[in-house]
C-alpha positions as CSV (number, residue, x, y, z in Angstrom):
1,M,138.2,166.9,36.2
2,A,134.9,168.7,35.9
3,L,134.6,171.9,33.9
4,S,133.7,175.1,35.7
5,F,130.6,177.0,34.8
6,T,132.6,179.5,32.7
7,E,134.4,176.7,30.9
8,K,131.1,174.9,30.1
9,L,129.5,178.1,28.8
10,G,132.6,178.9,26.8
11,F,132.5,175.4,25.3
12,L,128.8,175.7,24.4
13,R,129.6,179.0,22.7
14,E,132.4,177.4,20.7
15,V,130.1,174.6,19.6
16,T,127.5,177.2,18.5
17,E,130.1,179.1,16.6
18,F,131.4,175.9,15.0
19,M,127.8,175.1,13.8
20,E,127.4,178.5,12.3
21,K,130.7,178.4,10.5
22,N,130.2,174.9,9.2
23,S,126.4,175.0,8.5
24,D,126.7,174.0,4.8
25,I,128.8,170.9,5.5
26,L,126.6,169.9,8.4
27,K,123.4,170.4,6.3
28,K,124.8,168.0,3.7
29,A,125.2,165.5,6.5
30,G,121.5,165.9,7.5
31,F,122.0,168.2,10.5
32,D,120.2,171.5,10.5
33,A,123.0,173.6,12.1
34,V,121.3,176.9,11.5
35,A,118.2,176.0,13.5
36,R,120.2,174.1,16.1
37,G,122.7,176.9,16.4
38,K,119.9,179.5,17.0
39,E,118.4,177.3,19.7
40,Q,121.7,176.8,21.4
41,K,122.6,180.5,21.2
42,A,119.2,181.4,22.8
43,K,120.0,178.8,25.6
44,N,123.5,180.2,26.0
45,D,122.1,183.7,26.4
46,T,119.5,182.6,28.9
47,V,122.1,180.8,31.0
48,A,124.4,183.8,30.9
49,S,121.6,186.2,31.9
50,A,120.4,183.9,34.7
51,N,124.0,183.5,36.0
52,E,124.4,187.3,36.1
53,K,121.2,187.5,38.1
54,Q,122.3,184.8,40.4
55,E,125.6,186.4,41.1
56,S,123.8,189.7,41.9
57,F,121.6,187.8,44.4
58,K,124.7,186.3,46.0
59,S,126.2,189.8,46.4
60,Q,123.0,191.1,47.9
61,L,122.7,188.2,50.2
62,H,126.3,188.7,51.3
63,E,125.7,192.4,52.1
64,Q,122.4,191.6,53.9
65,T,124.2,189.0,56.0
66,K,126.8,191.5,57.0
67,L,124.0,193.9,58.1
68,V,122.3,191.3,60.1
69,N,125.5,190.1,61.8
70,S,126.5,193.7,62.7
71,A,123.0,194.4,64.1
72,M,123.3,191.3,66.3
73,L,126.6,192.5,67.7
74,C,125.2,195.6,69.2
75,C,122.6,193.7,71.3
């Protein structure tokens, strides 16, 4: 079963949090968790912001469609 958008973003946030909490151990293993965590957090924030904008557009489109449809009924 595929994850929903919210589940995917939540998972990415959990991974980012894990990297932050375990950065010392990950660094010893050769993984720069601080840098990667910052990159991922920025991506997460961009995705969340873009999604909010997209949802706003959907709402506007829905309202505009209702206006168009109601205008067509009167003719």
